[in-house]
C-alpha positions as CSV (number, residue, x, y, z in Angstrom):
1,M,84.2,84.2,67.8
2,I,83.7,87.9,68.1
3,F,85.6,90.8,66.6
4,R,86.5,94.0,68.4
5,R,88.5,96.8,66.7
6,G,89.9,94.2,64.3
7,I,91.0,91.7,67.0
8,S,89.4,88.3,67.0
9,I,88.6,86.7,70.3
10,D,87.8,83.0,70.5
11,L,85.7,82.7,73.7
12,T,85.6,78.9,73.6
13,S,89.4,78.5,73.7
14,N,90.1,81.1,76.4
15,S,89.5,79.2,79.6
16,S,90.2,82.3,81.8
17,Y,87.5,84.4,80.1
18,H,84.2,84.8,81.9
19,A,81.1,86.5,80.5
20,P,80.1,89.8,82.1
21,M,78.4,89.2,85.4
22,A,76.5,91.1,88.1
23,N,78.4,92.4,91.1
24,D,77.5,89.3,93.1
25,P,79.9,88.8,96.1
26,K,79.5,85.1,96.1
27,A,80.2,84.8,92.4
28,I,83.2,87.1,92.6
29,S,84.5,85.0,95.5
30,E,84.3,81.8,93.3
31,L,86.0,83.6,90.5
32,R,88.8,84.6,92.8
33,K,89.3,81.1,94.0
34,S,89.5,79.9,90.5
35,W,92.1,82.6,89.6
36,D,94.1,81.7,92.7
37,E,94.4,78.1,91.5
38,R,95.6,79.2,88.1
39,M,98.0,81.7,89.7
40,L,99.5,79.1,92.0
41,A,100.0,76.8,89.0
42,S,101.8,79.5,87.1
43,L,104.3,80.0,90.1
44,K,105.8,76.6,89.3
45,K,107.0,78.1,86.0
46,V,107.7,81.7,87.1
47,P,108.3,81.8,90.9
48,E,108.1,85.1,92.8
49,R,111.3,87.0,93.6
50,A,112.8,85.9,96.9
51,V,111.7,89.1,98.8
52,R,109.0,90.0,101.3
53,F,106.4,92.1,99.5
54,T,105.5,94.8,102.0
55,T,105.1,98.6,102.1
56,L,107.9,100.9,103.1
57,S,106.5,100.7,106.6
58,D,106.7,96.9,106.5
59,M,102.9,96.4,106.2
60,E,102.0,93.1,104.5
61,V,100.3,93.7,101.1
62,P,98.2,91.3,99.0
63,L,99.2,90.5,95.4
64,L,95.7,91.4,94.2
65,C,92.6,93.1,95.7
66,T,89.0,92.4,94.5
67,P,85.6,93.3,95.8
68,D,85.9,90.2,97.9
69,D,88.7,91.8,99.9
70,L,86.6,94.9,100.6
71,D,83.7,92.7,101.7
72,R,85.9,91.0,104.2
73,I,86.9,94.3,105.8
74,G,83.3,95.6,105.9
75,F,83.9,98.4,103.3
76,D,80.8,100.5,102.9
77,F,80.6,103.0,100.0
78,E,78.5,105.6,101.7
79,K,80.1,105.3,105.2
80,D,83.7,104.9,104.1
81,L,84.0,106.6,100.8
82,G,81.2,108.9,99.8
83,F,81.8,111.9,97.6
84,P,84.5,114.7,97.5
85,G,83.6,117.7,99.6
86,E,81.3,115.7,101.9
87,Y,81.7,113.8,105.2
88,P,83.8,111.8,105.9
89,Y,86.0,113.6,103.3
90,T,87.9,110.4,102.3
91,R,87.9,111.7,98.7
92,G,89.0,115.3,99.6
93,V,87.6,118.4,101.3
94,Q,86.6,120.2,98.1
95,Y,83.7,119.2,95.8
96,N,85.6,119.8,92.6
97,M,89.1,119.5,94.2
98,Y,91.9,120.9,91.8
99,R,89.4,121.9,89.1
100,G,88.4,124.8,91.3
101,K,91.8,125.7,92.8
102,L,95.2,123.9,92.5
103,W,96.9,123.0,95.7
104,T,99.1,125.8,97.1
105,M,102.7,125.4,95.8
106,R,104.7,126.5,98.9
107,Q,108.4,125.9,98.6
108,F,110.3,126.0,101.9
109,A,112.7,129.0,102.0
110,G,114.9,130.6,104.5
111,F,118.7,131.1,104.8
112,S,121.3,133.6,105.8
113,S,119.9,137.1,106.6
114,P,116.3,138.4,106.2
115,A,117.4,140.4,103.2
116,E,118.8,137.3,101.4
117,T,115.7,135.3,102.1
118,N,113.5,138.1,101.0
119,K,115.2,137.9,97.6
120,R,114.5,134.1,97.5
121,F,110.8,134.8,98.4
122,K,110.5,137.2,95.5
123,L,112.2,134.8,93.1
124,L,109.8,132.1,94.0
125,L,106.7,134.3,93.7
126,E,108.0,135.5,90.3
127,K,108.3,131.9,89.1
128,G,104.8,131.0,90.0
129,Q,104.8,129.9,93.6
130,T,101.5,130.7,95.3
131,G,102.5,130.8,99.0
132,L,105.5,131.5,101.2
133,S,107.0,129.1,103.6
134,T,109.7,130.3,106.1
135,A,112.5,128.3,107.6
136,F,114.3,129.7,110.6
137,D,117.9,129.1,111.7
138,M,118.7,127.0,114.8
139,P,119.3,130.0,117.2
140,T,115.8,131.4,116.3
141,L,114.2,127.9,116.7
142,M,115.7,127.7,120.2
143,G,114.7,131.2,121.2
144,Y,118.2,132.8,121.1
145,D,119.2,136.1,119.5
146,C,121.9,136.1,116.8
147,D,124.4,137.8,119.2
148,S,124.0,135.1,121.9
149,S,127.0,132.8,122.7
150,M,124.5,129.9,122.0
151,A,124.2,131.1,118.4
152,L,127.9,131.0,117.5
153,G,128.5,129.3,114.1
154,E,124.8,128.7,113.5
155,V,123.4,132.1,112.4
156,G,121.6,131.8,109.0
157,K,122.9,128.2,108.5
158,C,119.7,126.1,108.4
159,G,117.2,128.9,107.9
160,V,116.8,132.7,108.2
161,S,118.0,134.6,111.3
162,V,115.2,136.6,113.1
163,S,115.9,138.2,116.4
164,S,113.5,141.2,116.4
165,I,110.5,142.7,114.6
166,E,113.0,144.7,112.6
167,D,114.3,141.4,111.1
168,M,110.7,140.3,110.4
169,E,110.0,143.6,108.6
170,E,113.1,143.1,106.4
171,L,112.2,139.5,105.7
172,F,108.8,140.5,104.2
173,A,109.8,143.9,102.8
174,G,107.9,144.6,99.6
175,I,105.6,141.6,100.0
176,P,102.0,142.6,100.6
177,L,100.8,140.4,103.5
178,D,97.1,140.8,102.4
179,Q,97.9,139.1,99.1
180,V,100.0,136.1,100.0
181,T,99.7,133.3,102.6
182,T,102.7,132.8,104.8
183,S,103.7,129.6,106.5
184,M,106.3,129.7,109.3
185,T,108.0,126.6,110.6
186,I,108.8,127.3,114.2
187,N,107.6,125.7,117.5
188,G,109.4,126.4,120.8
189,P,109.3,130.2,120.5
190,A,106.4,130.2,118.0
191,I,104.2,132.5,120.2
192,V,106.9,135.2,119.9
193,I,107.4,134.9,116.2
194,L,103.6,135.0,115.7
195,A,103.4,138.2,117.8
196,M,106.1,139.7,115.5
197,Y,104.2,138.8,112.4
198,Y,100.9,140.1,113.7
199,A,102.6,143.4,114.8
200,M,104.3,143.7,111.4
201,A,101.0,143.2,109.6
202,E,99.4,145.9,111.8
203,K,102.2,148.3,110.9
204,Q,101.5,147.6,107.2
205,G,97.9,148.5,107.8
206,V,96.6,145.0,106.8
207,P,93.1,144.3,108.3
208,R,93.2,141.4,110.7
209,E,90.8,139.3,108.6
210,K,93.2,139.6,105.6
211,V,96.2,138.2,107.5
212,R,96.3,134.6,106.1
213,G,98.8,131.8,106.7
214,T,99.9,129.1,109.1
215,L,102.2,128.8,112.1
216,Q,103.6,125.4,112.8
217,N,103.4,125.8,116.6
218,D,103.1,122.0,117.2
219,I,105.1,121.6,120.4
220,L,104.0,118.0,121.2
221,K,105.8,116.7,118.1
222,E,108.9,118.5,119.3
223,Y,109.0,116.3,122.4
224,I,108.2,113.3,120.2
225,A,110.5,113.7,117.3
226,Q,112.4,117.0,116.5
227,K,113.6,117.8,120.0
228,E,113.5,121.7,119.7
229,W,111.8,122.9,122.8
230,L,112.2,125.7,125.4
231,F,110.0,124.9,128.3
232,P,108.5,121.9,130.2
233,I,105.6,120.2,128.4
234,E,102.7,121.8,130.4
235,P,103.6,125.5,130.0
236,A,104.7,124.8,126.4
237,V,101.3,123.4,125.5
238,K,99.7,126.4,127.3
239,C,101.5,128.7,124.9
240,V,100.0,126.9,122.0
241,I,96.5,127.2,123.4
242,D,97.1,130.9,124.0
243,T,97.8,131.4,120.3
244,I,94.7,129.4,119.4
245,E,92.5,131.4,121.7
246,Y,93.9,134.8,120.6
247,G,93.9,133.9,116.9
248,T,90.3,132.6,117.1
249,K,89.2,136.0,118.5
250,H,91.3,138.3,116.4
251,Y,92.7,136.7,113.3
252,P,89.9,134.5,111.8
253,N,91.9,133.4,108.7
254,W,95.1,132.5,110.4
255,N,95.9,128.9,111.2
256,T,97.6,129.0,114.6
257,V,98.7,125.4,114.6
258,S,99.9,123.1,111.9
259,I,99.8,119.7,113.5
260,S,102.9,118.1,112.1
261,G,103.5,114.4,111.3
262,Y,106.3,115.4,109.0
263,H,109.0,115.4,111.6
264,I,107.6,112.3,113.3
265,R,108.0,110.4,110.0
266,E,111.5,111.9,109.4
267,A,112.5,110.6,112.8
268,G,111.8,107.0,111.7
269,A,108.1,106.5,112.2
270,T,106.1,104.2,109.9
271,A,103.2,105.7,107.9
272,V,100.7,104.4,110.5
273,Q,102.7,105.8,113.4
274,E,102.9,109.2,111.6
275,L,99.2,109.2,111.1
276,A,98.2,108.0,114.6
277,F,100.6,110.2,116.6
278,T,99.8,113.3,114.5
279,L,96.1,112.9,114.9
280,A,96.6,112.2,118.6
281,D,98.5,115.5,118.9
282,G,95.7,117.3,117.2
283,M,93.2,115.7,119.6
284,A,95.2,116.9,122.6
285,Y,95.1,120.5,121.3
286,V,91.4,120.2,120.8
287,E,90.9,118.9,124.3
288,E,93.1,121.6,125.9
289,S,91.3,124.3,124.0
290,M,87.9,123.0,125.1
291,K,89.1,122.9,128.7
292,R,89.9,126.6,128.2
293,G,86.2,127.1,127.6
294,M,86.4,127.5,123.8
295,D,83.6,126.1,121.6
296,V,85.1,123.5,119.3
297,D,83.4,125.0,116.2
298,D,85.0,128.3,116.9
299,F,88.6,127.1,116.6
300,A,88.6,123.7,114.9
301,P,88.2,125.1,111.3
302,R,91.5,126.9,111.7
303,L,93.5,123.8,112.7
304,S,95.6,122.5,109.9
305,F,97.9,119.5,109.4
306,F,101.4,118.8,107.9
307,F,102.4,115.3,106.7
308,D,105.3,113.7,105.1
309,V,105.1,112.1,101.6
310,H,107.4,109.2,101.4
311,N,108.4,106.7,98.7
312,D,105.7,104.1,99.0
313,F,103.2,105.4,96.4
314,F,100.0,103.7,97.4
315,E,100.7,103.6,101.1
316,E,101.1,107.4,101.1
317,I,97.9,107.9,99.1
318,A,96.0,105.7,101.6
319,K,97.5,107.6,104.5
320,F,96.1,110.9,103.4
321,R,92.7,109.4,102.7
322,A,92.6,107.7,106.1
323,A,93.7,110.8,107.8
324,R,90.7,112.8,106.6
325,R,88.3,110.1,107.5
326,I,89.6,109.5,111.0
327,W,89.7,113.3,111.8
328,A,86.2,113.9,110.4
329,R,84.7,111.1,112.6
330,M,86.7,112.2,115.7
331,M,85.6,115.8,115.4
332,K,81.9,114.9,114.8
333,E,81.5,111.9,117.1
334,R,84.0,112.4,119.9
335,Y,84.1,116.2,120.2
336,G,80.6,117.0,119.1
337,A,81.6,119.5,116.4
338,K,78.5,120.6,114.4
339,S,80.1,122.6,111.6
340,P,81.4,120.7,108.5
341,K,84.4,123.0,108.5
342,S,85.4,121.5,111.8
343,W,85.3,118.0,110.4
344,M,87.6,118.8,107.5
345,L,91.3,117.9,107.8
346,R,93.2,120.4,105.6
347,T,96.8,119.4,105.1
348,H,100.1,120.7,103.8
349,A,102.6,118.0,102.7
350,Q,106.3,117.9,102.0
351,T,108.2,115.3,100.1
352,A,110.4,113.2,102.3
353,G,113.7,114.8,103.2
354,V,114.9,111.6,104.8
355,S,114.6,109.8,101.4
356,L,117.1,112.1,99.7
357,T,120.5,110.6,99.2
358,A,123.9,112.2,98.9
359,Q,124.9,109.3,96.6
360,Q,123.8,110.0,93.0
361,P,121.8,113.1,94.1
362,M,120.2,113.5,90.7
363,N,118.1,110.5,91.6
364,N,116.4,112.7,94.1
365,V,114.5,114.5,91.3
366,V,112.8,111.2,90.5
367,R,112.0,110.5,94.1
368,V,110.5,113.9,94.6
369,A,108.4,113.6,91.5
370,V,106.9,110.2,92.7
371,Q,106.3,111.5,96.1
372,A,104.7,114.7,94.8
373,M,102.3,112.7,92.6
374,A,101.3,110.6,95.6
375,G,100.5,113.7,97.6
376,V,98.4,115.1,94.8
377,L,96.6,111.8,94.3
378,G,96.1,111.7,98.0
379,G,94.3,115.1,97.9
380,V,96.7,117.4,99.8
381,N,95.8,121.1,99.9
382,S,99.3,122.5,99.9
383,L,102.6,120.9,98.8
384,H,106.4,121.5,99.1
385,T,108.7,119.6,96.9
386,N,112.3,119.1,98.2
387,S,115.2,120.1,96.1
388,M,117.7,117.5,94.8
389,D,120.6,119.1,96.7
390,E,119.1,119.4,100.1
391,T,120.9,116.3,101.5
392,L,124.1,118.3,100.8
393,A,123.2,121.9,101.8
394,L,120.4,124.4,101.7
395,P,119.1,124.5,98.1
396,T,120.4,126.7,95.4
397,D,118.1,128.9,93.2
398,D,118.4,126.4,90.3
399,A,117.5,123.4,92.5
400,V,114.5,125.1,94.0
401,L,113.3,126.0,90.5
402,V,113.4,122.3,89.4
403,A,111.5,121.3,92.5
404,L,108.8,124.0,91.9
405,R,108.6,123.0,88.2
406,T,108.0,119.4,89.3
407,Q,104.7,120.5,90.9
408,Q,103.8,122.6,87.9
409,V,104.3,119.8,85.5
410,I,102.1,117.5,87.6
411,A,99.5,120.3,87.8
412,E,99.5,121.4,84.1
413,E,100.6,118.4,82.1
414,S,99.8,115.1,83.8
415,G,96.0,115.4,83.8
416,I,95.8,114.3,87.4
417,A,94.3,117.6,88.5
418,N,91.3,117.1,86.2
419,F,89.8,114.5,88.5
420,A,88.5,114.5,92.1
421,D,90.1,111.5,93.9
422,P,91.0,109.6,90.6
423,L,92.0,106.5,92.6
424,G,88.8,106.3,94.6
425,G,87.1,102.9,94.2
426,S,90.4,101.2,93.4
427,Y,90.2,97.9,95.3
428,L,93.8,98.2,96.4
429,V,93.6,101.9,97.5
430,E,90.4,101.3,99.4
431,Y,91.8,98.2,101.0
432,L,95.0,100.0,102.1
433,T,93.0,103.1,103.3
434,N,91.0,100.9,105.6
435,K,94.0,99.0,106.8
436,V,96.0,102.1,107.5
437,E,93.0,103.6,109.3
438,S,92.4,100.5,111.5
439,E,96.0,100.2,112.5
440,A,96.2,104.0,113.3
441,L,93.0,103.7,115.5
442,E,94.7,100.9,117.5
443,Y,97.5,103.3,118.4
444,I,95.0,106.0,119.3
445,K,93.2,103.6,121.5
446,R,96.4,102.8,123.4
447,I,97.1,106.5,123.8
448,D,93.6,107.0,125.1
449,E,94.2,104.3,127.7
450,M,97.3,106.1,128.8
451,G,95.3,109.3,129.5
452,G,95.8,111.1,126.2
453,M,98.8,112.2,124.2
454,I,100.3,114.6,126.7
455,K,100.6,111.7,129.2
456,A,101.8,109.4,126.5
457,V,104.6,111.9,125.6
458,E,105.5,112.4,129.2
459,N,105.8,108.6,129.5
460,G,108.0,108.4,126.3
461,Y,105.6,106.1,124.5
462,P,105.6,107.6,121.0
463,Q,109.3,108.3,121.3
464,A,110.1,104.6,122.0
465,E,107.8,103.4,119.2
466,I,109.5,105.6,116.7
467,G,113.0,104.6,117.9
468,N,112.1,101.0,117.4
469,S,110.7,101.5,113.9
470,A,113.8,103.5,112.9
471,Y,116.1,100.8,114.1
472,H,114.0,98.1,112.3
473,F,114.2,100.0,109.0
474,Q,117.9,100.5,109.3
475,R,118.4,96.8,109.8
476,Q,116.3,96.1,106.7
477,L,118.5,98.5,104.7
478,E,121.7,96.8,105.9
479,K,120.2,93.4,105.0
480,K,118.9,94.7,101.7
481,E,115.4,93.8,102.6
482,K,114.6,97.4,101.7
483,I,116.4,99.1,98.8
484,M,117.7,102.7,98.4
485,V,118.9,103.1,94.8
486,G,122.5,104.2,94.8
487,V,123.0,103.5,98.5
488,N,122.6,99.7,99.1
489,L,122.0,98.7,95.5
490,Y,123.2,100.0,92.1
491,Q,126.1,101.8,93.7
492,M,128.6,103.7,91.6
493,V,132.1,104.9,92.2
494,E,131.3,108.6,91.9
495,K,133.5,111.2,90.5
496,K,134.3,114.3,92.6
497,R,131.0,116.0,93.1
498,S,130.5,118.9,90.8
499,M,127.0,119.9,91.9
500,E,126.9,123.5,93.1
501,T,125.7,123.9,96.7
502,L,124.7,127.0,98.6
503,Y,127.3,128.4,101.0
504,I,126.3,130.6,103.9
505,D,129.1,133.0,104.6
506,R,130.1,133.4,108.3
507,A,130.1,137.1,107.8
508,V,126.3,137.0,108.1
509,E,126.7,136.3,111.8
510,K,128.6,139.5,112.4
511,Q,126.3,141.5,110.2
512,Q,123.2,140.4,112.0
513,A,124.8,140.9,115.4
514,D,126.0,144.4,114.5
515,K,122.5,145.2,113.3
516,L,121.0,143.9,116.5
517,R,123.4,145.9,118.7
518,A,122.5,149.1,116.8
519,L,118.8,148.4,117.4
520,K,119.3,147.9,121.1
521,A,121.2,151.1,121.3
522,R,118.5,153.3,119.7
523,R,115.3,151.7,121.2
524,N,113.5,152.9,124.3
525,A,115.2,150.8,127.0
526,G,112.6,151.7,129.6
527,A,109.7,150.7,127.4
528,V,111.4,147.3,126.8
529,T,112.0,146.7,130.5
530,E,108.3,147.6,131.2
531,S,107.0,145.4,128.5
532,L,109.1,142.4,129.6
533,Q,107.8,142.8,133.1
534,A,104.3,142.6,131.8
535,V,105.1,139.4,130.0
536,K,106.5,138.0,133.2
537,V,103.4,138.9,135.2
538,A,101.1,137.4,132.5
539,A,103.1,134.1,132.7
540,E,103.0,134.0,136.5
541,K,99.3,134.7,136.6
542,G,98.5,132.1,133.9
543,L,97.0,134.8,131.6
544,N,97.0,134.6,127.8
545,L,100.5,135.7,126.8
546,M,99.7,137.0,123.3
547,P,98.7,140.6,124.2
548,S,101.8,141.2,126.4
549,I,104.2,139.7,123.9
550,I,102.8,141.7,121.0
551,D,103.3,144.8,123.1
552,A,106.8,143.8,123.9
553,V,107.9,143.1,120.3
554,K,106.3,146.4,119.1
555,V,108.8,148.3,121.3
556,Y,111.6,146.1,119.9
557,A,112.1,143.6,122.7
558,T,114.0,140.8,121.1
559,L,113.2,137.1,120.7
560,Q,115.6,136.0,123.3
561,E,114.6,138.7,125.8
562,V,111.0,137.5,125.7
563,C,112.0,133.8,125.7
564,D,114.4,134.3,128.6
565,T,111.6,136.1,130.6
566,L,109.4,133.0,130.0
567,R,112.3,130.6,130.9
568,G,112.6,132.5,134.2
569,V,109.0,131.7,135.0
570,Y,108.5,128.2,133.4
571,G,112.0,126.8,133.7
572,T,113.6,124.6,131.0
573,Y,113.2,120.9,130.0
574,R,115.5,118.0,129.7
575,E,114.3,114.7,128.3
576,E,114.7,111.5,130.1
577,G,115.8,108.6,127.8
578,K,113.0,106.0,127.2
579,F,113.6,102.6,125.6
């Protein structure tokens, strides 16, 4: 009999107690077998629930993980885990992680006119946000001006309307670009929007090395998942490489591509597919940049990533850890990068929009909190938390504030930020990290065998895989094999919805169109025509487009005028269905 803190423990009568032992794999294996026998006996009295125990992505998971499980998968502390801030970065890219600097809290914002979004930006900065993230409306995303017939009914609806550098200047009025980092979510016409931002920063007098932020600019995932493109795949990828080349030479602290798994996951991919296809996209940009003659260590440190954070807590943590490890090894071993900065996968993350429900929308606050905590425990560098009302409309000021406060509570009150990789060494987390990694590498191997990600996209491979996964998950929801609270379980007859939602007045469309017409009337038409001709020549000759587009937007050529010029050279793209 021993006593500990006033509790008596009779070692002779507790058959499941074992004295402390060395970390002997054989002894642990014997203990596990003994425990398994006792567990199976207990199931006769308390059987398991009649469900399949899998992750959200339908990955089989064990009831329990022990050192024995890690031995079976060949887990090696030094090779697979190591320490924070060091290769292979499984535990994070900074030595002291959030003790040194909290993740960037970057709430997605953009709606209506540039002036209205500017007000939202300033509200968020006032409430403690540490970076800006810009959403654009559908006409802008598709390379059309606000006065185009293609823009009718869509101006300012799902983001902010930007047709010219004048709009860009209004969007960031009173915001010093040398003191904030800016993220811009745009892909098809990203090269034009980036040119506007660079030209605006120059007009503000901001030194190039102080222009900091991220352009999404990931066109491959558009063909895979989001379906917002302008040109055929080959010239579209060339535009991305043009921005990488130009940014590497002239804007050393700007991330010209944010390789985005978020939209791949939102389209229905599993966590493994999201990870594999995103990293394969990144590998394609690395390979195309190296074909351009660029040294990998010159541009790779400015590549960034953007992942989804879904509901399955441990699967998501494992995904982020596996992502860093795979990327580090690929950059070092496959591409010969010598700089540790090239090996580091730095990532922004956003909680899962597709997980939000219109039914019982207050439940979304809980979902977002769980997802945000998974992102932080997974070691993300930047985080956006969705607002509870985003399944109904663009978020209100109040809903955005709750989403931002969710991050701040995790940062300041939970204690999680005190530790570097607090779950590192967990048998379950290390087991899942290795499993996610191995399954993602199998996808990457298949893509390699197809000739790389560009060929795989042209063949419709990732698109078909995602479609199949989305269909499978929908069938699981319908059979209640997977649960969404308030949707297929714990439903309620809801009263008339009283939640306030954001309404975008159609008057914005006329106001923006009138402003654009006035701009066109007072600008130098000859200078615009000459600049667009220079863009056309650069496209025809295969030159880097950035210099000519920057010159064009400086004389107030509009987004659509530049994009139409490029459409005239490159043509447009229509996807063939793949099943």
